[in-house]
PLY file of the C-alpha trace (Angstrom):
ply
format ascii 1.0
element vertex 200
property float x
property float y
property float z
element edge 199
property int vertex1
property int vertex2
end_header
-86.59 -77.98 142.92
-86.55 -75.48 145.77
-85.57 -76.66 149.22
-87.45 -75.40 152.24
-86.51 -74.87 155.86
-88.38 -75.47 159.08
-87.00 -74.59 162.52
-88.70 -76.04 165.58
-87.92 -75.36 169.23
-87.09 -78.37 171.36
-87.24 -77.59 175.06
-86.94 -80.19 177.80
-87.74 -83.04 175.46
-90.75 -81.48 173.73
-91.34 -80.05 170.26
-93.15 -76.74 170.69
-95.91 -75.22 168.56
-95.87 -78.42 166.54
-99.33 -78.10 164.96
-98.36 -74.72 163.49
-95.11 -76.07 162.04
-96.86 -79.04 160.45
-99.53 -76.74 159.04
-96.87 -74.51 157.47
-95.03 -77.49 155.96
-98.27 -78.78 154.44
-99.11 -75.33 153.08
-95.60 -75.08 151.60
-95.99 -78.51 149.99
-99.28 -77.46 148.44
-97.70 -74.26 147.08
-94.61 -76.04 145.69
-96.40 -79.14 144.40
-94.52 -81.45 146.77
-95.90 -84.95 147.37
-95.54 -85.94 151.02
-95.79 -89.69 151.74
-98.32 -91.03 154.24
-98.54 -89.07 157.49
-95.36 -87.07 156.77
-94.20 -84.74 158.31
-95.96 -85.73 161.56
-94.70 -89.32 161.34
-91.09 -88.17 160.93
-91.27 -85.69 163.81
-92.82 -88.28 166.13
-89.96 -90.70 165.37
-87.18 -88.37 166.55
-85.12 -89.08 169.65
-85.17 -85.69 171.39
-82.80 -84.34 174.04
-84.55 -84.62 177.41
-83.20 -81.40 178.93
-82.23 -77.98 177.64
-83.05 -75.76 174.68
-82.31 -77.02 171.17
-83.16 -76.11 167.60
-84.44 -78.75 165.19
-83.46 -77.60 161.73
-85.18 -79.40 158.84
-84.24 -79.02 155.18
-86.91 -80.63 153.05
-88.51 -81.06 149.65
-90.78 -84.08 149.20
-88.81 -85.70 152.01
-86.31 -84.66 154.67
-83.08 -83.88 152.84
-81.20 -83.10 156.05
-81.92 -82.45 159.70
-79.93 -81.50 162.75
-80.62 -80.96 166.41
-78.30 -78.32 167.83
-78.08 -76.31 171.06
-79.64 -72.89 170.73
-77.51 -69.95 171.90
-79.70 -66.89 172.24
-78.54 -63.79 170.36
-78.25 -60.49 172.16
-80.23 -57.85 170.22
-79.86 -54.30 171.48
-80.24 -52.23 168.31
-81.89 -52.35 164.87
-80.97 -50.46 161.73
-83.83 -49.47 159.44
-83.22 -50.49 155.85
-85.69 -49.55 153.12
-85.56 -51.98 150.20
-87.84 -53.49 147.55
-89.78 -56.32 149.15
-87.82 -59.61 148.89
-89.75 -62.81 148.16
-89.70 -64.85 151.37
-93.38 -65.66 151.79
-92.35 -69.31 152.19
-89.44 -70.37 154.38
-86.85 -71.20 151.74
-83.62 -72.94 152.72
-81.80 -70.39 150.56
-81.75 -67.26 152.71
-79.30 -65.31 150.52
-81.63 -62.34 150.01
-82.33 -62.04 153.74
-78.69 -62.61 154.70
-77.68 -59.81 152.31
-80.05 -57.46 154.13
-78.62 -58.58 157.48
-75.20 -57.64 156.12
-76.40 -54.01 155.89
-76.82 -53.67 159.67
-73.50 -51.79 160.11
-72.90 -51.28 163.86
-76.36 -52.54 164.84
-77.28 -56.08 165.90
-79.96 -56.63 163.26
-82.03 -54.83 160.63
-85.64 -53.67 160.62
-86.78 -54.29 157.04
-89.07 -51.68 155.48
-90.64 -52.01 152.01
-92.79 -49.29 150.44
-92.58 -47.42 153.77
-94.25 -50.40 155.51
-92.54 -52.24 158.37
-92.17 -56.00 157.82
-89.68 -58.04 159.92
-86.10 -58.23 161.12
-83.78 -60.75 159.45
-84.72 -63.52 161.91
-87.80 -62.35 163.82
-91.32 -61.17 163.40
-91.99 -57.91 165.20
-94.73 -56.44 167.36
-95.25 -52.85 168.48
-96.97 -51.76 171.68
-99.52 -48.97 171.88
-101.62 -48.25 175.00
-101.06 -51.76 176.35
-102.00 -53.52 173.09
-99.59 -55.28 170.76
-99.76 -55.01 166.98
-97.82 -56.96 164.36
-97.38 -56.00 160.68
-100.25 -57.36 158.60
-97.94 -58.33 155.72
-94.59 -59.53 157.07
-92.02 -61.12 154.80
-92.74 -64.44 156.52
-95.79 -65.31 158.61
-94.00 -67.15 161.41
-95.49 -70.00 163.40
-95.14 -68.13 166.71
-96.83 -65.13 165.11
-99.75 -67.31 163.98
-100.21 -68.78 167.45
-100.09 -65.32 169.09
-102.71 -64.02 166.66
-104.94 -67.04 167.30
-104.65 -66.54 171.07
-105.54 -62.83 170.80
-102.20 -61.59 172.18
-101.43 -59.85 168.88
-103.52 -57.97 166.36
-102.58 -57.35 162.74
-102.13 -53.81 161.49
-100.38 -52.23 158.53
-97.64 -50.22 160.22
-95.98 -47.44 158.25
-92.49 -46.30 159.11
-93.82 -42.76 159.48
-96.15 -44.04 162.25
-93.42 -45.69 164.32
-93.42 -42.80 166.78
-97.03 -43.65 167.71
-95.80 -46.79 169.47
-93.94 -47.14 172.74
-91.78 -50.25 172.31
-90.94 -53.04 169.91
-90.76 -56.78 170.57
-88.91 -59.45 168.55
-90.00 -63.10 168.56
-89.84 -66.26 166.48
-90.21 -70.03 166.82
-87.16 -70.18 169.09
-88.06 -67.09 171.12
-91.53 -67.41 172.70
-93.53 -64.33 173.64
-92.68 -64.43 177.35
-88.95 -64.40 176.50
-89.11 -62.05 173.54
-86.61 -59.24 173.15
-88.29 -55.93 174.01
-86.62 -52.73 172.84
-87.41 -49.05 173.26
-87.89 -47.14 170.02
-84.61 -45.37 170.75
-82.91 -48.69 169.85
-84.13 -48.30 166.25
-81.53 -46.40 164.22
-82.21 -44.49 161.04
-85.51 -42.85 161.89
0 1
1 2
2 3
3 4
4 5
5 6
6 7
7 8
8 9
9 10
10 11
11 12
12 13
13 14
14 15
15 16
16 17
17 18
18 19
19 20
20 21
21 22
22 23
23 24
24 25
25 26
26 27
27 28
28 29
29 30
30 31
31 32
32 33
33 34
34 35
35 36
36 37
37 38
38 39
39 40
40 41
41 42
42 43
43 44
44 45
45 46
46 47
47 48
48 49
49 50
50 51
51 52
52 53
53 54
54 55
55 56
56 57
57 58
58 59
59 60
60 61
61 62
62 63
63 64
64 65
65 66
66 67
67 68
68 69
69 70
70 71
71 72
72 73
73 74
74 75
75 76
76 77
77 78
78 79
79 80
80 81
81 82
82 83
83 84
84 85
85 86
86 87
87 88
88 89
89 90
90 91
91 92
92 93
93 94
94 95
95 96
96 97
97 98
98 99
99 100
100 101
101 102
102 103
103 104
104 105
105 106
106 107
107 108
108 109
109 110
110 111
111 112
112 113
113 114
114 115
115 116
116 117
117 118
118 119
119 120
120 121
121 122
122 123
123 124
124 125
125 126
126 127
127 128
128 129
129 130
130 131
131 132
132 133
133 134
134 135
135 136
136 137
137 138
138 139
139 140
140 141
141 142
142 143
143 144
144 145
145 146
146 147
147 148
148 149
149 150
150 151
151 152
152 153
153 154
154 155
155 156
156 157
157 158
158 159
159 160
160 161
161 162
162 163
163 164
164 165
165 166
166 167
167 168
168 169
169 170
170 171
171 172
172 173
173 174
174 175
175 176
176 177
177 178
178 179
179 180
180 181
181 182
182 183
183 184
184 185
185 186
186 187
187 188
188 189
189 190
190 191
191 192
192 193
193 194
194 195
195 196
196 197
197 198
198 199
């Protein structure tokens, strides 16, 4: 049976974007045929003793139950450059605990801090973040990322982002690129100029 991963931001004693994380876990369970007991996963998450101050990552490994969880301080990564890698699209439409395929792509970054993954000339994600591109004051995110992140879903629902199929050949039409995920909210997202993208 496949194991799945969920990462939730804990900040100052609160689980953030919780409804979106629960929704993704339930969708994953439906896809994988998992049988969740009772009010799980909400009941489990509500039972946790959370740190009252600071920024932490709740890392859940689960199948039909929680196989393992840990609450660990979150050190923010410094991302200053991305290397474009063009590869066949890996299967990561659900957040699997086994990240070998994605980690292998990350290993191709060479001197850069992360990779910008391109499949069939279409921009998808980096190894850890969804991406957004800015054009004339509006922000667009790839319509078919490798993983539809919870922060991405909330930004789409709030109207901050719009979906668009973004081809690598169109990258020059945008002014900057922003990286975000469950641990990096929009107002703290890494924003890079296109000159930080190597391999164009």
